[in-house]
C-alpha atoms as a printed R data frame, in Angstrom:
    type eleno elety resid chain resno       x       y        z
1   ATOM     1    CA   MET     A     1 -99.368  68.087 -123.034
2   ATOM     2    CA   LYS     A     2 -97.906  66.997 -126.367
3   ATOM     3    CA   ILE     A     3 -94.386  67.737 -125.059
4   ATOM     4    CA   LEU     A     4 -95.033  65.671 -121.927
5   ATOM     5    CA   HIS     A     5 -96.248  62.776 -124.102
6   ATOM     6    CA   GLU     A     6 -93.105  62.989 -126.296
7   ATOM     7    CA   VAL     A     7 -90.833  63.167 -123.245
8   ATOM     8    CA   SER     A     8 -92.609  60.174 -121.677
9   ATOM     9    CA   LEU     A     9 -92.342  58.203 -124.910
10  ATOM    10    CA   THR     A    10 -88.648  59.084 -125.246
11  ATOM    11    CA   LEU     A    11 -88.042  58.058 -121.632
12  ATOM    12    CA   ILE     A    12 -89.805  54.707 -122.158
13  ATOM    13    CA   ILE     A    13 -87.812  54.013 -125.340
14  ATOM    14    CA   THR     A    14 -84.565  54.927 -123.570
15  ATOM    15    CA   VAL     A    15 -85.344  52.604 -120.647
16  ATOM    16    CA   ILE     A    16 -86.273  49.729 -122.980
17  ATOM    17    CA   ALA     A    17 -83.185  50.286 -125.135
18  ATOM    18    CA   GLY     A    18 -80.961  50.459 -122.058
19  ATOM    19    CA   TYR     A    19 -82.486  47.264 -120.709
20  ATOM    20    CA   SER     A    20 -82.020  45.534 -124.077
21  ATOM    21    CA   ILE     A    21 -78.373  46.598 -124.264
22  ATOM    22    CA   ALA     A    22 -77.803  45.361 -120.710
23  ATOM    23    CA   GLN     A    23 -79.434  42.039 -121.634
24  ATOM    24    CA   LEU     A    24 -77.217  41.756 -124.724
25  ATOM    25    CA   ASP     A    25 -74.141  42.292 -122.549
26  ATOM    26    CA   VAL     A    26 -75.302  39.492 -120.235
27  ATOM    27    CA   ILE     A    27 -75.949  37.209 -123.219
28  ATOM    28    CA   LYS     A    28 -72.543  38.017 -124.754
29  ATOM    29    CA   SER     A    29 -70.868  37.359 -121.422
30  ATOM    30    CA   SER     A    30 -72.677  34.011 -121.119
31  ATOM    31    CA   ILE     A    31 -71.668  32.983 -124.642
32  ATOM    32    CA   GLY     A    32 -68.048  33.823 -123.862
33  ATOM    33    CA   THR     A    33 -68.223  31.666 -120.737
34  ATOM    34    CA   VAL     A    34 -69.700  28.739 -122.676
35  ATOM    35    CA   ARG     A    35 -67.010  29.052 -125.362
36  ATOM    36    CA   ALA     A    36 -64.287  29.076 -122.722
37  ATOM    37    CA   ALA     A    37 -65.773  25.951 -121.126
38  ATOM    38    CA   VAL     A    38 -65.923  24.176 -124.496
39  ATOM    39    CA   ASP     A    39 -62.409  25.248 -125.452
40  ATOM    40    CA   LYS     A    40 -60.993  23.702 -122.269
41  ATOM    41    CA   THR     A    41 -61.619  20.269 -123.813
42  ATOM    42    CA   LYS     A    42 -59.733  21.168 -126.997
43  ATOM    43    CA   GLU     A    43 -56.176  22.266 -127.615
44  ATOM    44    CA   VAL     A    44 -54.269  23.144 -130.791
45  ATOM    45    CA   VAL     A    45 -50.856  21.453 -130.794
46  ATOM    46    CA   THR     A    46 -48.062  20.485 -133.176
47  ATOM    47    CA   VAL     A    47 -47.205  16.820 -133.710
48  ATOM    48    CA   GLU     A    48 -43.450  16.281 -133.495
49  ATOM    49    CA   SER     A    49 -43.403  12.573 -134.302
50  ATOM    50    CA   VAL     A    50 -45.453   9.406 -134.556
51  ATOM    51    CA   ILE     A    51 -44.725   6.592 -132.129
52  ATOM    52    CA   SER     A    52 -47.256   4.074 -133.477
53  ATOM    53    CA   GLY     A    53 -50.591   3.829 -135.224
54  ATOM    54    CA   ASP     A    54 -52.361   5.165 -132.142
55  ATOM    55    CA   THR     A    55 -49.764   7.257 -130.316
56  ATOM    56    CA   ILE     A    56 -48.020  10.549 -131.128
57  ATOM    57    CA   LYS     A    57 -45.449  12.809 -129.505
58  ATOM    58    CA   LEU     A    58 -46.116  16.544 -129.408
59  ATOM    59    CA   ALA     A    59 -43.614  19.349 -129.877
60  ATOM    60    CA   ASP     A    60 -44.045  20.199 -126.168
61  ATOM    61    CA   GLY     A    61 -42.919  16.663 -125.199
62  ATOM    62    CA   ARG     A    62 -46.267  15.196 -124.203
63  ATOM    63    CA   THR     A    63 -47.386  11.837 -125.566
64  ATOM    64    CA   ILE     A    64 -50.954  11.490 -126.840
65  ATOM    65    CA   ARG     A    65 -52.709   8.117 -126.950
66  ATOM    66    CA   TYR     A    66 -55.723   8.094 -129.282
67  ATOM    67    CA   ILE     A    67 -58.984   7.377 -127.460
68  ATOM    68    CA   GLY     A    68 -61.079   4.416 -128.564
69  ATOM    69    CA   ILE     A    69 -58.657   2.707 -130.916
70  ATOM    70    CA   ASP     A    70 -55.955   0.064 -130.680
71  ATOM    71    CA   ALA     A    71 -53.381  -0.180 -133.459
72  ATOM    72    CA   PRO     A    72 -50.942  -3.098 -133.650
73  ATOM    73    CA   ASP     A    73 -48.018  -2.988 -131.208
74  ATOM    74    CA   LYS     A    74 -44.374  -3.394 -132.242
75  ATOM    75    CA   GLU     A    75 -43.529  -6.780 -133.725
76  ATOM    76    CA   ARG     A    76 -47.220  -7.353 -134.593
77  ATOM    77    CA   CYS     A    77 -48.818  -7.673 -138.003
78  ATOM    78    CA   MET     A    78 -49.348  -4.249 -139.660
79  ATOM    79    CA   TYR     A    79 -47.497  -2.260 -136.951
80  ATOM    80    CA   ARG     A    80 -45.232  -0.450 -139.422
81  ATOM    81    CA   THR     A    81 -48.033   0.237 -141.891
82  ATOM    82    CA   ALA     A    82 -50.323   1.626 -139.177
83  ATOM    83    CA   ALA     A    83 -47.526   3.845 -137.859
84  ATOM    84    CA   LYS     A    84 -46.704   5.040 -141.391
85  ATOM    85    CA   ILE     A    85 -50.346   5.935 -142.119
86  ATOM    86    CA   ASN     A    86 -50.511   7.880 -138.857
87  ATOM    87    CA   GLN     A    87 -47.243   9.612 -139.780
88  ATOM    88    CA   VAL     A    88 -48.595  10.680 -143.178
89  ATOM    89    CA   LEU     A    89 -51.776  11.995 -141.564
90  ATOM    90    CA   VAL     A    90 -50.358  14.006 -138.635
91  ATOM    91    CA   GLU     A    91 -46.572  14.264 -138.337
92  ATOM    92    CA   GLY     A    92 -45.317  17.851 -138.393
93  ATOM    93    CA   LYS     A    93 -48.869  19.191 -138.562
94  ATOM    94    CA   GLN     A    94 -51.024  21.242 -136.256
95  ATOM    95    CA   VAL     A    95 -53.869  19.176 -134.862
96  ATOM    96    CA   VAL     A    96 -56.598  19.673 -132.304
97  ATOM    97    CA   ILE     A    97 -56.561  17.350 -129.312
98  ATOM    98    CA   GLU     A    98 -60.006  16.886 -127.793
99  ATOM    99    CA   LYS     A    99 -60.201  15.341 -124.347
100 ATOM   100    CA   ASP     A   100 -63.037  13.239 -122.962
101 ATOM   101    CA   HIS     A   101 -63.682  12.213 -119.342
102 ATOM   102    CA   THR     A   102 -60.319  10.647 -118.434
103 ATOM   103    CA   GLU     A   103 -57.207  12.750 -118.993
104 ATOM   104    CA   LEU     A   104 -54.429  10.125 -118.705
105 ATOM   105    CA   ASP     A   105 -54.025   6.431 -119.472
106 ATOM   106    CA   PRO     A   106 -52.297   4.083 -116.964
107 ATOM   107    CA   ASP     A   107 -48.923   4.815 -118.620
108 ATOM   108    CA   GLY     A   108 -49.290   8.582 -118.109
109 ATOM   109    CA   ASN     A   109 -50.083   9.390 -121.750
110 ATOM   110    CA   VAL     A   110 -52.670  12.081 -122.447
111 ATOM   111    CA   LEU     A   111 -55.836  10.526 -123.894
112 ATOM   112    CA   GLY     A   112 -57.349  12.377 -126.822
113 ATOM   113    CA   TYR     A   113 -59.332  12.498 -129.997
114 ATOM   114    CA   VAL     A   114 -57.091  13.922 -132.719
115 ATOM   115    CA   TRP     A   115 -58.606  16.246 -135.310
116 ATOM   116    CA   ILE     A   116 -57.334  17.917 -138.460
117 ATOM   117    CA   ASP     A   117 -59.994  20.344 -139.620
118 ATOM   118    CA   ASP     A   118 -63.225  18.319 -139.472
119 ATOM   119    CA   GLN     A   119 -61.522  14.916 -139.808
120 ATOM   120    CA   LEU     A   120 -61.321  12.701 -136.718
121 ATOM   121    CA   ILE     A   121 -57.965  10.950 -137.177
122 ATOM   122    CA   ASN     A   122 -58.874   8.194 -134.693
123 ATOM   123    CA   GLU     A   123 -61.799   7.306 -136.965
124 ATOM   124    CA   ARG     A   124 -59.763   7.606 -140.165
125 ATOM   125    CA   ILE     A   125 -57.169   5.093 -138.962
126 ATOM   126    CA   VAL     A   126 -59.896   2.625 -137.953
127 ATOM   127    CA   SER     A   127 -61.827   3.127 -141.210
128 ATOM   128    CA   GLU     A   128 -58.707   2.252 -143.230
129 ATOM   129    CA   GLY     A   129 -58.318  -0.949 -141.196
130 ATOM   130    CA   TYR     A   130 -55.091   0.002 -139.390
131 ATOM   131    CA   ALA     A   131 -56.587  -0.122 -135.883
132 ATOM   132    CA   ARG     A   132 -59.500  -1.702 -134.082
133 ATOM   133    CA   ASN     A   133 -62.186   0.149 -132.158
134 ATOM   134    CA   THR     A   134 -61.555  -0.480 -128.477
135 ATOM   135    CA   PRO     A   135 -64.105   1.261 -126.233
136 ATOM   136    CA   GLN     A   136 -62.519   2.919 -123.194
137 ATOM   137    CA   PRO     A   137 -65.309   3.822 -120.750
138 ATOM   138    CA   PRO     A   138 -66.067   6.490 -119.670
139 ATOM   139    CA   ASN     A   139 -64.404   7.976 -122.802
140 ATOM   140    CA   LEU     A   140 -67.160   7.133 -125.274
141 ATOM   141    CA   LYS     A   141 -67.982  10.444 -126.952
142 ATOM   142    CA   TYR     A   142 -67.221   9.172 -130.477
143 ATOM   143    CA   ASN     A   143 -67.507   5.428 -129.853
144 ATOM   144    CA   GLY     A   144 -70.466   5.085 -132.239
145 ATOM   145    CA   ARG     A   145 -68.435   6.576 -135.087
146 ATOM   146    CA   LEU     A   146 -65.421   4.427 -134.249
147 ATOM   147    CA   LEU     A   147 -67.525   1.265 -134.034
148 ATOM   148    CA   ASN     A   148 -69.120   1.979 -137.435
149 ATOM   149    CA   ALA     A   149 -65.679   2.557 -138.978
150 ATOM   150    CA   HIS     A   150 -64.411  -0.684 -137.388
151 ATOM   151    CA   ASN     A   151 -67.338  -2.730 -138.706
152 ATOM   152    CA   GLN     A   152 -67.066  -1.307 -142.226
153 ATOM   153    CA   ALA     A   153 -63.305  -1.901 -142.419
154 ATOM   154    CA   ARG     A   154 -63.781  -5.459 -141.207
155 ATOM   155    CA   GLU     A   155 -66.607  -6.158 -143.689
156 ATOM   156    CA   LEU     A   156 -64.501  -4.759 -146.546
157 ATOM   157    CA   ASN     A   157 -61.355  -6.673 -145.448
158 ATOM   158    CA   LYS     A   158 -59.310  -3.492 -145.214
159 ATOM   159    CA   GLY     A   159 -55.860  -3.249 -143.664
160 ATOM   160    CA   LEU     A   160 -55.234  -5.647 -140.819
161 ATOM   161    CA   TRP     A   161 -58.546  -7.414 -141.488
162 ATOM   162    CA   ALA     A   162 -57.162  -8.612 -144.843
163 ATOM   163    CA   VAL     A   163 -53.653  -9.477 -143.730
164 ATOM   164    CA   CYS     A   164 -53.587 -10.346 -140.026
165 ATOM   165    CA   ASN     A   165 -56.409 -12.845 -139.543
């Protein structure tokens, strides 16, 4: 009887352990799927050159337009300074491009949030006063951060807020 009890107990433990391992495999598979879905919105790329304070050219030839910001255009106040700041921040470096809802702007540029480590470059340029926050619905994932940076730069008369008004 004791042997039957031990065999039954061993069988129950084996079934539970097998079930738990199977569940772990399902959980691991689900996590992998979620990671893959998240990673589809982000891409590691190399910046070849800076076109302006809010636009870069990648080594693969694509042009990236920063979501949610508008830096001065050519021949406008602070254009060169904004482009130079962007150049110092990203040119020749690996960055992460994070997409939002809309992939391309009307000119065919890829729309993206540009990251180096945990620094959102779109926000950095606005916070230094070299671009304005310009919401671009439905691409509003970081609009709150960009709006805060815009308001602080304006209140502190940074960059274009000090020179271009």
